[in-house]
C-alpha positions in Angstrom: -25.9 17.1 -7.8 -22.3 16.0 -6.8 -21.6 14.7 -3.2 -19.1 15.6 -1.0 -17.8 11.9 -1.4 -17.7 12.0 -5.2 -15.8 16.1 -5.1 -13.2 14.0 -2.9 -13.0 10.9 -5.5 -12.1 13.5 -7.9 -9.5 15.6 -6.4 -7.4 13.0 -4.7 -7.7 10.6 -8.3 -6.7 14.0 -10.6 -4.2 13.3 -12.9 -4.2 9.4 -12.6 -5.6 8.9 -16.2 -8.7 8.1 -14.1 -11.2 8.2 -17.2 -9.5 4.9 -18.4 -9.9 3.5 -15.1 -13.7 4.6 -13.8 -13.5 2.0 -10.8 -10.4 4.1 -9.1 -12.8 6.9 -9.0 -15.4 5.0 -7.9 -13.6 3.5 -5.2 -12.9 6.7 -3.7 -16.3 7.8 -4.1 -18.0 4.6 -2.6 -15.9 3.7 0.7 -17.1 5.7 3.8 -13.7 7.3 5.4 -15.7 7.5 8.8 -16.2 4.0 9.1 -12.6 3.5 8.9 -11.4 6.2 11.0 -13.0 5.1 13.8 -14.8 7.9 16.4 -14.3 11.5 16.4 -12.5 14.2 17.1 -9.9 13.3 14.3 -6.3 14.0 13.9 -5.8 15.3 10.5 -2.7 16.4 8.6 -1.2 16.6 4.9 2.1 15.6 3.7 1.9 18.7 1.3 4.8 21.1 1.3 4.4 23.8 3.9 2.1 21.9 5.9 2.8 20.4 9.3 1.2 19.1 12.4 -2.3 17.7 13.3 -5.5 19.5 13.3 -8.5 18.4 15.6 -11.7 18.0 14.0 -15.2 16.9 15.0 -16.3 17.3 11.2 -17.0 13.8 9.5 -16.9 16.4 6.3 -13.2 17.0 7.0 -12.2 13.5 6.7 -13.1 14.0 2.8 -10.1 16.3 2.5 -6.8 15.0 1.3 -5.1 14.4 4.7 -3.7 11.8 7.0 -6.0 10.3 9.5 -4.0 9.4 12.8 -4.7 5.9 13.9 -2.1 5.7 17.1 -0.6 9.0 17.1 2.2 7.7 19.5 3.0 5.1 17.2 2.6 7.8 14.0 0.0 5.0 12.4 -2.6 6.6 10.1 -4.8 6.1 7.2 -2.5 7.5 4.2 -2.8 10.2 1.9 -5.8 9.4 -0.5 -3.9 11.4 -3.3 -0.5 9.6 -2.9 -2.4 5.6 -2.9 -4.5 6.6 -5.7 -1.3 7.6 -7.9 0.3 4.3 -6.7 -3.2 2.4 -7.7 -3.3 3.8 -10.9 0.2 3.6 -12.1 -0.2 -0.2 -10.7 -2.9 -0.9 -13.3 -5.1 -2.5 -10.9 -7.9 -4.0 -13.3 -11.5 -5.6 -12.2 -11.1 -9.3 -11.3 -7.5 -9.3 -10.3 -6.1 -10.8 -7.1 -4.5 -8.5 -4.6 -2.5 -9.1 -1.8 -1.9 -6.2 1.2 0.5 -6.0 3.8 -0.3 -3.9 6.4 -4.1 -3.2 6.4 -4.4 -0.7 9.0 -8.1 -0.1 10.0 -8.8 -1.7 6.4 -9.6 1.9 4.4 -7.2 1.4 1.7 -8.5 -2.8 1.6 -11.8 -1.7 1.2 -11.0 0.5 -2.0 -8.7 -2.1 -3.5 -11.9 -4.4 -3.0 -14.0 -2.4 -4.8 -11.2 -1.8 -7.4 -11.1 -5.2 -8.3 -15.2 -6.0 -8.0 -17.3 -8.8 -7.1 -14.9 -10.8 -9.6 -11.6 -10.4 -8.0 -10.3 -10.9 -4.4 -8.1 -8.9 -1.8 -6.2 -10.7 1.0 -4.8 -8.4 3.3 -2.5 -9.0 6.8 -2.4 -7.1 9.7 0.4 -8.0 12.2 -0.4 -5.5 15.0 -3.0 -7.1 17.0 -5.3 -4.3 17.6 -5.5 -3.3 13.9 -6.1 -6.5 12.7 -8.9 -6.8 14.9 -10.1 -3.6 13.4 -9.7 -4.4 10.0 -11.8 -7.7 10.6 -14.2 -5.8 12.0 -14.4 -3.0 9.7 -14.5 -5.6 6.8 -16.8 -8.0 7.8 -19.3 -6.9 5.1 -16.9 -6.9 2.2 -17.2 -10.5 0.6 -14.3 -10.3 -1.4 -11.6 -9.2 1.5 -10.2 -12.0 3.2 -7.8 -12.1 6.3 -4.6 -14.1 5.9 -2.3 -14.9 8.5 0.0 -16.5 5.7 -0.9 -15.8 2.0 -0.7 -18.8 -0.1 -2.5 -17.5 -3.1 -0.8 -16.4 -6.5 -1.3 -12.7 -7.1 -1.7 -9.9 -9.8 -0.4 -7.1 -7.4 0.6 -6.7 -3.9 1.2 -3.4 -2.2 2.7 -2.8 1.0 2.0 -0.1 3.5 4.9 0.8 5.6 8.7 1.2 4.9 10.5 -2.3 4.0 13.8 -3.3 3.9 13.4 -6.9 3.3 10.6 -9.2 1.4 9.4 -12.4 2.0 10.7 -15.2 -0.7 7.2 -16.6 -0.5 5.6 -13.4 -1.3 8.1 -13.2 -4.0 7.4 -16.7 -5.5 3.5 -16.0 -5.4 3.7 -13.1 -8.3 2.0 -14.0 -11.3 3.3 -13.6 -14.6 3.1 -9.9 -15.0 2.2 -9.4 -11.5 3.8 -6.4 -9.5 4.6 -6.1 -6.0 4.4 -2.1 -4.5 6.6 -1.3 -1.4 8.5 1.8 0.0 11.7 0.9 0.1 13.2 3.0 3.1 16.2 3.4 5.3 15.4 2.9 9.6 14.3 6.9 9.5 11.2 5.8 6.8 12.8 7.8 4.4 13.4 5.9 0.8 11.5 5.5 -3.0 8.6 3.7 -4.0 9.6 0.3 -5.4 8.0 -2.2 -8.0 8.7 -5.4 -8.5 7.4 -6.9 -11.7 7.7 -10.6 -12.9 8.7 -10.7 -16.5 9.4 -14.1 -18.0 12.1 -16.2 -15.8 13.2 -12.5 -14.9 12.2 -9.8 -12.0 12.3 -6.2 -13.0 13.0 -3.4 -10.5 11.8 0.0 -11.1 12.5 3.2 -8.5 9.6 5.9 -8.3 8.9 8.9 -6.2 10.9 9.7 -3.0 8.7 8.9 0.1 8.1 8.8 3.7 6.6 5.6 5.7 6.7 5.0 9.1 8.6 1.0 9.7 6.3 -0.6 11.8 8.1 -1.8 14.7 6.5 -5.1 15.1 7.6 -6.2 11.6 10.6 -8.5 11.6 12.1 -6.2 8.3 12.2 -2.8 10.3 15.2 -1.1 11.5 17.4 -2.5 9.3 19.3 -0.2 7.3 19.4 -1.0 3.4 21.1 0.6 0.8 18.5 2.3 -1.6 19.7 2.0 -5.2 20.7 4.8 -7.0 19.6 2.8 -10.4 16.4 3.9 -11.3 15.5 0.2 -13.0 17.2 -3.1 -13.4 16.6 -6.9 -13.7 17.8 -10.1 -12.2 17.0 -13.6 -13.2 14.6 -15.2 -10.7 16.7 -18.0 -9.7 19.6 -15.1 -8.6 16.9 -13.5 -6.9 15.8 -16.9 -4.8 19.2 -17.6 -3.9 19.9 -14.4 -2.1 17.4 -15.1 0.6 18.4 -15.8 4.2 15.7 -17.4 6.4 13.0 -17.1 3.7 13.7 -13.6 3.7 15.4 -11.1 1.0 17.4 -8.2 2.0 16.3 -5.4 -1.0 20.5 -4.4 -0.8 21.0 -7.8 -1.7 19.0 -7.7 -5.1 20.1 -3.5 -6.3 21.6 -3.3 -9.6 25.4 -4.5 -10.6 27.5 -1.8 -9.8 29.5 -3.3 -12.8 
């Protein structure tokens, strides 16, 4: 008999070619939502068209819907929509054994999902600059053996994911990307609107590709929040690694400075 968690996993991974990546479905099925949502009542909402506002629920079962779960309503911090992140993870092609970096762990839910995907042979290193959330994620993930908190990422990685709106990225993170590795982040303006951006290291170049339109909250605690980037209009472009590295200021690279040439 199919469990509620198994049904949830099948629903949120639908259309992600999950048959080729069974670890993705297993991760959403096996990682407990309630462990990372905190005590009820739960404030739930959806980013689907026609849906707005939060619904309060005491039912743990309601966590196993394709909904955002509020962690801090005044600051609009939440556990993001499962179907969105399932598709992002599928497109990023996370494989067992990979090393992953996550910036913005929140309460640790998606950290645990990624840890399950990469398995015992892989690792995820996570950071969270918000002190209460950092404490929560470290506590929630204390029994996840392949998840490690880091104050400064120093390990080369295969994949990196940012969970807040970005207008800049650290040069040190770009340099840690392995050959064939990818960084996936929401490239947003200061209102939080923009598109998903994937940065792939291919040989001596970085390849940039823009994906779906998104809305993410730029966390005011992060240095890059509140800066207005110019979201490129081209869908994909490439730049030599040395050109990208030369455009940093104080260790940060403005996404607007590495957009496609206007020639």
